C-alpha positions as CSV (number, residue, x, y, z in Angstrom):
1,M,-16.9,-20.7,-0.6
2,S,-19.5,-17.9,-0.4
3,T,-17.8,-16.3,2.6
4,F,-14.9,-15.3,0.4
5,K,-15.0,-12.4,-2.1
6,V,-12.7,-11.3,-4.9
7,G,-10.3,-8.7,-3.5
8,D,-10.3,-10.0,0.1
9,V,-7.0,-10.4,1.8
10,V,-7.0,-13.4,4.1
11,S,-4.6,-15.6,6.0
12,G,-4.1,-19.2,5.0
13,K,-1.7,-22.1,5.4
14,I,0.3,-23.8,2.6
15,A,-1.3,-27.2,2.2
16,G,0.7,-28.5,-0.8
17,I,3.3,-27.4,-3.3
18,Q,3.5,-28.4,-7.0
19,S,5.9,-27.1,-9.7
20,Y,3.2,-24.8,-11.0
21,G,2.0,-23.3,-7.7
22,A,1.1,-23.7,-4.0
23,F,-2.3,-24.8,-2.6
24,V,-3.4,-22.7,0.3
25,A,-6.0,-23.8,2.9
26,L,-8.2,-20.8,3.6
27,D,-10.3,-22.7,6.1
28,N,-11.2,-26.3,6.9
29,S,-13.2,-26.8,3.7
30,T,-11.8,-24.2,1.3
31,Q,-8.5,-24.3,-0.7
32,G,-7.1,-22.0,-3.3
33,L,-4.1,-22.0,-5.7
34,V,-1.3,-19.4,-5.8
35,H,0.1,-19.8,-9.3
36,I,4.0,-19.7,-9.4
37,S,3.8,-16.2,-11.1
38,E,1.9,-14.9,-8.0
39,I,4.3,-16.1,-5.4
40,T,6.5,-12.9,-5.3
41,H,7.7,-10.0,-7.4
42,G,10.4,-11.3,-9.8
43,F,11.2,-14.7,-11.2
44,V,10.5,-17.8,-9.2
45,K,12.4,-20.9,-10.4
46,D,11.7,-23.2,-7.4
47,I,8.7,-22.5,-5.2
48,H,10.4,-24.3,-2.3
49,D,12.9,-21.4,-2.2
50,F,9.9,-19.2,-1.0
51,L,7.3,-21.4,0.6
52,E,7.0,-24.6,2.7
53,V,4.0,-26.8,3.6
54,G,2.5,-25.6,6.9
55,Q,3.7,-22.0,6.5
56,E,1.2,-19.2,7.3
57,V,0.7,-16.8,4.4
58,K,-1.3,-13.7,3.6
59,V,-3.1,-14.0,0.2
60,K,-5.4,-11.9,-1.9
61,I,-8.3,-13.5,-3.7
62,L,-7.9,-12.8,-7.4
63,D,-10.8,-14.9,-8.8
64,I,-13.5,-17.3,-7.7
65,D,-14.8,-19.8,-10.2
66,E,-17.9,-21.2,-8.4
67,E,-18.7,-23.6,-11.3
68,K,-15.3,-25.3,-11.1
69,N,-15.0,-24.7,-7.4
70,K,-11.6,-23.0,-7.8
71,I,-10.1,-19.9,-6.1
72,S,-7.1,-18.1,-7.6
73,L,-4.9,-16.5,-5.0
74,S,-1.9,-14.2,-4.9
75,I,0.8,-13.6,-2.3
76,R,2.5,-11.1,-4.5
77,A,-0.5,-8.8,-4.5
78,T,-0.2,-8.4,-0.7
79,E,3.4,-7.2,-1.0
80,E,4.6,-3.8,-2.1
81,A,6.4,-4.0,-5.4
82,P,10.1,-3.3,-5.2
83,K,11.3,0.0,-6.5
84,E,12.8,-0.4,-9.9
85,Q,16.4,0.4,-10.3
86,P,17.1,2.6,-13.3
87,A,19.0,0.8,-15.9
88,K,22.7,1.7,-15.9
89,K,23.8,3.0,-19.3
90,K,27.3,2.7,-20.5
91,P,28.8,6.2,-20.7
92,V,29.5,7.3,-24.2
93,S,32.3,9.7,-24.9
94,S,31.7,12.6,-27.2
95,S,34.2,11.3,-29.7
96,E,32.4,8.0,-29.9
97,N,29.1,9.8,-30.3
98,D,30.3,12.0,-33.2
99,E,32.3,9.4,-35.0
100,G,29.4,7.8,-36.8
101,F,28.0,11.1,-37.8
102,N,31.4,12.4,-39.1
103,T,31.7,9.3,-41.2
104,L,28.3,9.9,-42.7
105,R,29.1,13.6,-43.2
106,D,32.3,12.8,-45.0
107,K,30.5,10.2,-47.1
108,L,27.7,12.5,-47.9
109,E,30.1,15.0,-49.4
110,E,31.6,12.2,-51.5
111,W,28.2,11.0,-52.6
112,I,27.1,14.5,-53.6
113,K,30.2,14.9,-55.7
114,K,29.6,11.6,-57.5
115,A,25.9,12.4,-58.0
116,D,26.9,15.8,-59.7
117,K,29.1,14.0,-62.2
């Protein structure tokens, strides 16, 4: 395990898939886990939609826990994040925009008259 360092980007082969992530063989004696949240950008419901056993993948080493002999990996960190699409806003007509304020303006005059009495 000492040949790998946090931040390294290495190639590996998918050795197994579980509901929570995929195990990647980095060499003959070293495996790491790609958590489901590190598979790709966006939501992953089923890992099988993205990976299969035996597939070659490029992974980034996120963490190495020597004590527990665990390596945390990310496929997502090796890919460029998709450009975010600006949220589409519903066009608001000027009459809709002013309507609420006009109602308050009208009510304000009414409230002021009542307060003066």
